[in-house]
C-alpha positions as protocol buffer text, in pm:
chain_id: "A"
residue {
  index: 1
  type: UNK
  ca { x: 20593 y: 1205 z: -7599 }
}
residue {
  index: 2
  type: UNK
  ca { x: 20278 y: 1005 z: -7531 }
}
residue {
  index: 3
  type: UNK
  ca { x: 20196 y: 685 z: -7719 }
}
residue {
  index: 4
  type: UNK
  ca { x: 19856 y: 519 z: -7699 }
}
residue {
  index: 5
  type: UNK
  ca { x: 19625 y: 286 z: -7891 }
}
residue {
  index: 6
  type: UNK
  ca { x: 19311 y: 452 z: -8026 }
}
residue {
  index: 7
  type: UNK
  ca { x: 18961 y: 299 z: -8044 }
}
residue {
  index: 8
  type: UNK
  ca { x: 19039 y: 143 z: -8383 }
}
residue {
  index: 9
  type: UNK
  ca { x: 19355 y: -29 z: -8259 }
}
residue {
  index: 10
  type: UNK
  ca { x: 19599 y: 213 z: -8424 }
}
residue {
  index: 11
  type: UNK
  ca { x: 19900 y: 336 z: -8232 }
}
residue {
  index: 12
  type: UNK
  ca { x: 19898 y: 714 z: -8195 }
}
residue {
  index: 13
  type: UNK
  ca { x: 20168 y: 950 z: -8075 }
}
residue {
  index: 14
  type: UNK
  ca { x: 20137 y: 1298 z: -7922 }
}
residue {
  index: 15
  type: UNK
  ca { x: 20433 y: 1528 z: -7873 }
}
residue {
  index: 16
  type: UNK
  ca { x: 20371 y: 1812 z: -7630 }
}
residue {
  index: 17
  type: UNK
  ca { x: 20579 y: 2090 z: -7481 }
}
residue {
  index: 18
  type: UNK
  ca { x: 20422 y: 2229 z: -7163 }
}
residue {
  index: 19
  type: UNK
  ca { x: 20541 y: 2492 z: -6920 }
}
residue {
  index: 20
  type: UNK
  ca { x: 20390 y: 2550 z: -6577 }
}
residue {
  index: 21
  type: UNK
  ca { x: 20412 y: 2893 z: -6412 }
}
residue {
  index: 22
  type: UNK
  ca { x: 20400 y: 3002 z: -6051 }
}
residue {
  index: 23
  type: UNK
  ca { x: 20178 y: 3305 z: -5981 }
}
residue {
  index: 24
  type: UNK
  ca { x: 20488 y: 3511 z: -5894 }
}
residue {
  index: 25
  type: UNK
  ca { x: 20640 y: 3430 z: -6237 }
}
residue {
  index: 26
  type: UNK
  ca { x: 20324 y: 3535 z: -6419 }
}
residue {
  index: 27
  type: UNK
  ca { x: 20302 y: 3860 z: -6222 }
}
residue {
  index: 28
  type: UNK
  ca { x: 20672 y: 3939 z: -6287 }
}
residue {
  index: 29
  type: UNK
  ca { x: 20640 y: 3860 z: -6658 }
}
residue {
  index: 30
  type: UNK
  ca { x: 20329 y: 4073 z: -6709 }
}
residue {
  index: 31
  type: UNK
  ca { x: 20470 y: 4367 z: -6509 }
}
residue {
  index: 32
  type: UNK
  ca { x: 20792 y: 4351 z: -6715 }
}
residue {
  index: 33
  type: UNK
  ca { x: 20570 y: 4380 z: -7025 }
}
residue {
  index: 34
  type: UNK
  ca { x: 20411 y: 4701 z: -6895 }
}
residue {
  index: 35
  type: UNK
  ca { x: 20099 y: 4577 z: -6718 }
}
residue {
  index: 36
  type: UNK
  ca { x: 20035 y: 4782 z: -6405 }
}
residue {
  index: 37
  type: UNK
  ca { x: 19756 y: 4586 z: -6236 }
}
residue {
  index: 38
  type: UNK
  ca { x: 19790 y: 4208 z: -6223 }
}
residue {
  index: 39
  type: UNK
  ca { x: 19565 y: 3982 z: -6015 }
}
residue {
  index: 40
  type: UNK
  ca { x: 19574 y: 3602 z: -5995 }
}
residue {
  index: 41
  type: UNK
  ca { x: 19259 y: 3421 z: -5881 }
}
residue {
  index: 42
  type: UNK
  ca { x: 19167 y: 3055 z: -5834 }
}
residue {
  index: 43
  type: UNK
  ca { x: 18965 y: 2845 z: -6077 }
}
residue {
  index: 44
  type: UNK
  ca { x: 18796 y: 2512 z: -6021 }
}
residue {
  index: 45
  type: UNK
  ca { x: 18824 y: 2304 z: -6341 }
}
residue {
  index: 46
  type: UNK
  ca { x: 18697 y: 2563 z: -6587 }
}
residue {
  index: 47
  type: UNK
  ca { x: 18479 y: 2755 z: -6340 }
}
residue {
  index: 48
  type: UNK
  ca { x: 18666 y: 3085 z: -6357 }
}
residue {
  index: 49
  type: UNK
  ca { x: 18559 y: 3348 z: -6105 }
}
residue {
  index: 50
  type: UNK
  ca { x: 18712 y: 3679 z: -6000 }
}
residue {
  index: 51
  type: UNK
  ca { x: 18576 y: 3613 z: -5652 }
}
residue {
  index: 52
  type: UNK
  ca { x: 18769 y: 3294 z: -5569 }
}
residue {
  index: 53
  type: UNK
  ca { x: 19110 y: 3346 z: -5407 }
}
residue {
  index: 54
  type: UNK
  ca { x: 19395 y: 3127 z: -5533 }
}
residue {
  index: 55
  type: UNK
  ca { x: 19489 y: 2838 z: -5303 }
}
residue {
  index: 56
  type: UNK
  ca { x: 19736 y: 2548 z: -5338 }
}
residue {
  index: 57
  type: UNK
  ca { x: 19435 y: 2322 z: -5408 }
}
residue {
  index: 58
  type: UNK
  ca { x: 19360 y: 2492 z: -5743 }
}
residue {
  index: 59
  type: UNK
  ca { x: 19483 y: 2330 z: -6064 }
}
residue {
  index: 60
  type: UNK
  ca { x: 19396 y: 2633 z: -6281 }
}
residue {
  index: 61
  type: UNK
  ca { x: 19441 y: 3007 z: -6238 }
}
residue {
  index: 62
  type: UNK
  ca { x: 19261 y: 3309 z: -6371 }
}
residue {
  index: 63
  type: UNK
  ca { x: 19500 y: 3596 z: -6450 }
}
residue {
  index: 64
  type: UNK
  ca { x: 19354 y: 3946 z: -6480 }
}
residue {
  index: 65
  type: UNK
  ca { x: 19589 y: 4217 z: -6608 }
}
residue {
  index: 66
  type: UNK
  ca { x: 19541 y: 4581 z: -6701 }
}
residue {
  index: 67
  type: UNK
  ca { x: 19779 y: 4811 z: -6888 }
}
């Protein structure tokens, strides 16, 4: 839960439930759902590209799957 004061001085509250996945988990999950080709690529803050290999420096991933 995140509490903060908005621009008008009112206290706001956000409840979030997030889950982070490793590339190996995503690949396993998609293959168990019947996807045959799964590729995970790197993304630089919204700049998704099929050409960029995934590195530990990336915060986002592009997942490409084909049934």
